[in-house]
C-alpha positions in Angstrom: 20.5 12.0 -13.6 20.9 10.1 -10.5 19.1 9.5 -7.2 19.0 7.9 -3.7 17.0 5.8 -2.9 16.5 5.2 1.4 14.0 2.6 2.4 14.4 2.1 5.9 11.1 -0.5 5.8 11.8 -2.9 2.9 8.9 -5.1 2.6 5.3 -5.0 1.3 4.3 -2.1 -0.6 7.5 -0.4 0.7 9.9 -2.7 -1.2 7.2 -3.4 -4.3 7.7 0.6 -4.9 11.1 0.8 -4.3 12.0 -1.9 -6.8 9.6 -1.0 -9.1 11.0 2.8 -9.4 14.5 1.7 -9.7 13.8 -0.7 -12.3 11.6 0.9 -14.7 13.0 4.7 -14.5 14.8 6.5 -16.9 16.9 8.0 -14.2 19.7 6.3 -12.5 18.5 5.5 -9.0 20.6 3.6 -5.8 18.9 1.7 -3.0 19.7 1.8 0.1 17.1 -0.1 2.9 17.0 -2.1 6.4 14.6 -4.7 7.0 11.1 -4.7 7.3 10.9 -5.1 10.9 10.3 -2.8 14.1 8.7 0.4 12.2 8.4 2.7 15.4 12.6 2.5 15.5 12.9 2.7 12.4 11.1 5.9 12.2 12.6 7.0 15.2 16.5 6.1 14.1 16.4 5.4 10.5 18.2 8.6 9.8 21.1 8.1 12.2 21.6 4.8 10.6 21.2 6.2 7.0 23.5 9.2 8.0 26.5 7.0 8.0 25.9 3.8 5.9 24.8 5.6 2.7 27.0 7.3 -0.2 28.3 10.4 -0.4 25.2 12.8 -1.0 27.2 14.9 -3.6 27.3 12.6 -5.9 23.0 12.6 -6.3 20.8 15.0 -7.9 17.6 14.4 -5.3 16.6 12.2 -2.2 13.9 9.8 -2.2 12.4 8.2 1.1 9.2 6.9 2.4 7.7 8.5 5.4 8.9 5.6 7.8 11.7 7.8 8.5 12.4 11.7 9.9 13.2 13.5 6.9 14.1 16.5 9.1 16.9 14.5 11.4 17.9 13.4 8.0 18.4 17.1 6.6 19.7 18.3 10.1 22.7 16.1 10.0 23.5 16.5 6.4 24.2 19.9 6.5 24.1 21.9 3.5 25.0 19.3 1.2 21.8 17.5 1.1 19.9 17.6 -2.1 16.5 18.0 -2.4 13.8 15.3 -1.2 10.6 13.6 -2.5 8.8 11.8 0.1 6.6 8.9 -0.8 3.8 8.6 1.7 1.9 5.0 2.0 0.7 6.1 5.0 1.0 8.4 7.8 0.5 8.3 11.4 -2.0 10.3 12.0 -4.7 8.7 10.4 -3.4 5.1 10.8 -5.3 3.1 13.2 -4.1 2.2 16.7 -3.0 -1.3 17.3 -5.5 -2.8 20.4 -4.3 -2.3 23.3 -1.8 0.4 22.4 -2.8 4.5 22.4 -1.7 6.9 19.9 2.0 8.4 20.1 1.7 11.7 19.1 5.5 11.8 18.2 4.9 10.0 15.1 2.9 12.2 13.8 4.7 15.2 14.4 7.6 13.2 12.6 5.2 13.2 9.6 4.8 17.0 10.1 8.6 17.9 10.4 9.4 15.1 7.3 6.8 16.8 4.8 8.1 20.2 5.9 11.4 19.2 5.4 10.4 17.9 1.5 10.9 19.9 -1.3 8.1 17.6 -2.4 5.8 15.2 -1.4 3.8 12.5 -3.1 0.5 10.4 -1.7 -0.3 7.0 -3.2 -4.1 8.1 -3.3 -6.9 11.0 -3.0 -8.4 9.2 0.0 -5.2 9.1 1.6 -4.5 13.1 1.0 -7.7 13.9 1.7 -7.9 12.2 5.2 -4.2 13.5 5.8 -4.8 17.3 5.4 -8.7 17.0 7.1 -7.4 15.3 10.3 -4.1 17.5 10.6 -5.6 20.7 11.9 -7.2 18.7 14.5 -4.4 16.6 15.2 -2.5 19.9 15.7 -5.0 21.5 18.0 -4.0 18.4 20.3 -1.1 21.1 21.6 -2.0 22.9 24.8 -0.7 26.4 23.1 1.3 28.0 20.5 -0.5 25.9 18.0 1.2 25.8 14.3 -2.0 25.5 12.5 0.1 27.3 9.8 1.8 24.2 8.6 -1.1 22.7 6.8 -0.7 25.3 4.2 2.7 24.9 3.5 2.5 21.2 3.6 -0.8 21.2 1.1 1.1 23.2 -1.4 4.1 21.1 -2.2 1.2 17.6 -2.2 0.3 15.9 -5.0 -1.1 12.4 -5.8 0.6 9.6 -7.4 -0.8 6.0 -7.3 2.2 3.4 -6.9 3.7 1.4 -10.0 2.8 -2.0 -10.2 4.7 -5.2 -11.3 2.9 -7.3 -12.9 4.7 -10.4 -14.4 3.7 -11.2 -17.9 -0.3 -11.6 -19.2 -3.4 -12.4 -17.2 -4.0 -16.4 -17.3 -7.2 -16.6 -20.3 -10.3 -16.9 -17.7 -12.0 -19.2 -19.5 -10.0 -21.8 -18.2 -10.8 -21.8 -14.7 -13.8 -23.5 -14.8 -13.1 -26.3 -16.7 -11.8 -28.1 -13.9 -14.5 -28.7 -11.7 -12.6 -27.8 -8.6 -14.6 -25.5 -5.7 -13.8 -21.5 -6.4 -10.4 -20.5 -5.0 -11.0 -17.2 -2.9 -7.6 -15.3 -2.4 -6.4 -13.5 0.6 -2.9 -11.9 -0.1 -3.0 -8.8 2.6 -0.8 -8.2 5.3 -1.5 -10.8 8.5 -2.2 -7.0 10.5 -5.0 -6.1 12.5 -5.6 -3.0 10.2 -6.5 -6.0 7.8 -9.1 -7.2 9.9 -8.7 -10.8 9.0 -11.4 -11.8 11.9 -14.5 -10.3 9.3 -12.9 -12.5 6.8 -13.3 -15.5 8.5 -16.2 -14.7 10.1 -17.4 -14.2 6.8 -16.2 -17.8 5.4 -18.1 -19.2 8.4 -21.5 -17.8 6.8 -20.8 -19.2 3.8 -19.7 -22.5 4.9 -23.3 -22.6 6.6 -25.0 -21.4 3.6 -23.4 -24.6 2.3 -20.8 -23.2 -0.3 -18.0 -24.8 -1.3 -14.5 -22.8 -1.4 -11.0 -23.5 -1.5 -8.7 -20.8 -0.1 -4.9 -19.5 -0.8 -3.6 -17.0 2.5 -0.6 -15.4 1.2 0.3 -11.9 2.0 3.3 -10.9 4.4 3.5 -11.6 8.5 6.3 -9.3 9.8 6.1 -10.4 13.2 4.6 -13.6 15.3 1.4 -15.1 13.2 -1.5 -13.7 14.5 -3.9 -16.3 16.5 -6.5 -15.4 14.1 -4.9 -17.4 11.6 -3.7 -20.4 13.5 -7.4 -20.6 14.1 -7.9 -20.4 10.6 -5.1 -23.3 9.6 -7.1 -25.5 12.2 -10.4 -24.8 11.4 -10.9 -24.7 7.5 -7.7 -27.7 6.8 -7.6 -29.4 3.9 -9.6 -26.4 2.0 -6.4 -24.1 2.2 -4.2 -24.7 -0.3 -1.4 -22.3 0.4 -0.9 -21.2 4.1 1.3 -17.9 4.2 3.7 -16.1 2.4 5.2 -17.1 -1.3 8.9 -15.7 -2.0 8.5 -16.1 -5.4 7.2 -13.2 -7.3 6.0 -15.6 -10.3 4.7 -18.4 -7.4 2.6 -15.6 -6.4 1.2 -14.2 -9.2 0.7 -18.0 -10.1 -1.8 -18.0 -7.5 -3.1 -15.2 -8.1 -4.1 -16.4 -11.7 -5.8 -19.8 -9.8 -8.1 -17.5 -7.9 -11.8 -16.9 -8.5 -12.0 -13.9 -6.1 -10.3 -11.9 -3.5 -11.5 -10.1 -0.4 -10.7 -7.4 1.9 -12.0 -6.6 5.1 -9.8 -4.2 5.7 -9.7 -1.0 8.1 -7.1 0.8 6.1 -5.6 0.9 2.8 -4.8 3.6 1.0 -4.4 2.4 -2.5 -4.2 -1.9 -2.3 -1.0 -2.6 -4.2 -2.2 -6.4 -3.3 -6.1 -6.0 -4.2 -4.9 -4.5 -7.9 -2.3 -7.4 -8.7 -5.1 -10.0 -7.7 -7.4 -8.0 -10.1 -5.1 -7.6 -12.3 -4.5 -11.6 -12.9 -8.3 -12.3 -13.1 -9.7 -12.6 -9.4 -13.3 -10.7 -8.9 -12.7 -8.2 -6.5 -15.1 -8.2 -3.2 -14.2 -5.0 -1.3 -15.9 -2.6 1.3 -17.3 0.6 -0.1 -14.8 2.9 1.7 -10.8 3.9 1.8 -8.8 3.9 -1.6 -11.3 1.2 -3.2 -13.9 3.5 -4.2 -10.9 5.5 -6.2 -9.3 2.2 -7.6 -12.5 0.5 -9.1 -14.1 1.9 -11.4 -17.2 3.6 -11.2 -19.0 0.9 -13.2 -18.2 -1.8 -11.0 -19.4 -0.6 -7.7 -22.0 -1.9 -7.1 -21.0 -5.3 -8.1 -17.8 -5.1 -6.2 -18.0 -3.5 -2.9 -20.1 -3.7 -0.2 -21.4 -2.0 2.5 -22.2 -4.6 5.1 -21.2 -7.8 6.7 -24.0 -8.5 5.3 -23.5 -7.6 1.7 -20.1 -8.8 2.4 -21.9 -12.5 2.4 -24.3 -12.3 -0.1 -22.1 -10.8 -2.9 -18.9 -13.5 -2.3 -21.6 -16.4 -2.2 -23.0 -15.2 -5.4 -19.1 -15.6 -6.8 -19.2 -18.6 -5.6 -22.0 -20.2 -6.3 -22.0 -18.6 -9.8 -18.5 -17.6 -11.2 -18.9 -18.1 -14.6 -21.9 -14.5 -14.3 -18.5 -12.7 -13.3 -16.2 -14.2 -16.4 -16.9 -10.8 -18.3 -16.7 -8.3 -15.5 -13.7 -10.3 -14.5 -11.9 -9.6 -18.1 -12.7 -5.8 -18.0 -11.5 -5.6 -14.7 -8.3 -7.1 -15.0 -7.6 -5.0 -18.6 -8.8 -1.7 -16.2 -6.0 -2.5 -14.0 -2.9 -2.6 -16.6 -3.5 1.4 -15.6 -1.1 0.9 -12.7 1.4 -1.3 -14.5 4.7 0.7 -13.7 5.4 0.7 -17.7 2.2 3.3 -17.9 3.2 5.0 -14.4 6.8 5.5 -15.4 6.6 8.7 -17.1 4.9 11.0 -14.5 7.1 9.5 -12.0 10.7 10.1 -13.6 8.8 14.1 -14.5 8.7 14.1 -10.9 12.2 13.5 -10.4 13.4 15.8 -12.8 11.3 18.5 -11.1 13.1 18.0 -7.9 16.5 17.9 -9.0 15.7 21.0 -10.9 15.0 23.0 -7.3 18.3 22.3 -6.1 19.2 25.7 -7.9 16.9 27.1 -4.7 16.3 25.9 -1.4 12.5 24.9 -2.3 11.8 24.0 0.8 11.2 27.4 2.9 8.9 27.3 5.3 6.7 30.3 4.4 3.0 31.3 6.5 
């Protein structure tokens, strides 16, 4: 079967997901994209671009798109020739934290709602994300002064499911026994987006505490930055100087994975994480994870490692991170076991579920599939 994937924000996890699905699916998937910038304008206007810059819709059995586009606009403009659509929710604008100094624009939340209503199928990238969306949806609708369409919650829920994103792992993890022969200080990996919702201030505050405790380390500050470099990263570069072995995004996937293989520990201080592809990648390639006991992390990390990996306060973060850096050999067996467990998220293990979803989507073309039943 043949599908058209429209991705209005081709970067970060959106890009990883799109490229992985295209590369591994048994179906033919044509990918049409826009650069990863100006997300608000993409949500508002990507449908207008794609309706004029996509292959003929009649050539496809179905559409695939991410949440940063108005499917209702696209379907309206496409008319009766629009094939059935599957929407993958990496994030949503009802629960996503608002940047400092900004107020929530509720229109983006309503775009999520109308996109979900216009879809034949909706997939969330974690149970945590799905539950948060449906928990927040009634109160969000309740903000309306009158004529509140609470019926939409049930309709959207009936077409929603959870399916973890696949991850692309190039090659096998490096043998961890080699990590402790050089005598070099342990390498801390930060491989998240350079944005406010990843809470980098808390990460660098933890490093200060580690340093005051007399613990040596090195840093690889990876991850993508889609706009101006945040001040906290500029200050960190000045503060940690020679301890930073890599500063900034690594364009080559292989080079990126090579940095992860050199790492001892990966740290997250995020306030927003619906799955955490970057964290899963780091764990797969041998990094021990120090993560908050919230968001999607307890869902992704096997239960038996929660007490070791997941922290509940800043003090707990500093304690756990410090212990890994002081006694990395103590965590060797856990790192190996965690690395093996992350292989479950490899595209090779996830793709059959996606291909089944796509076949069902194409089969739904015989009916309308998206009636707004109350």
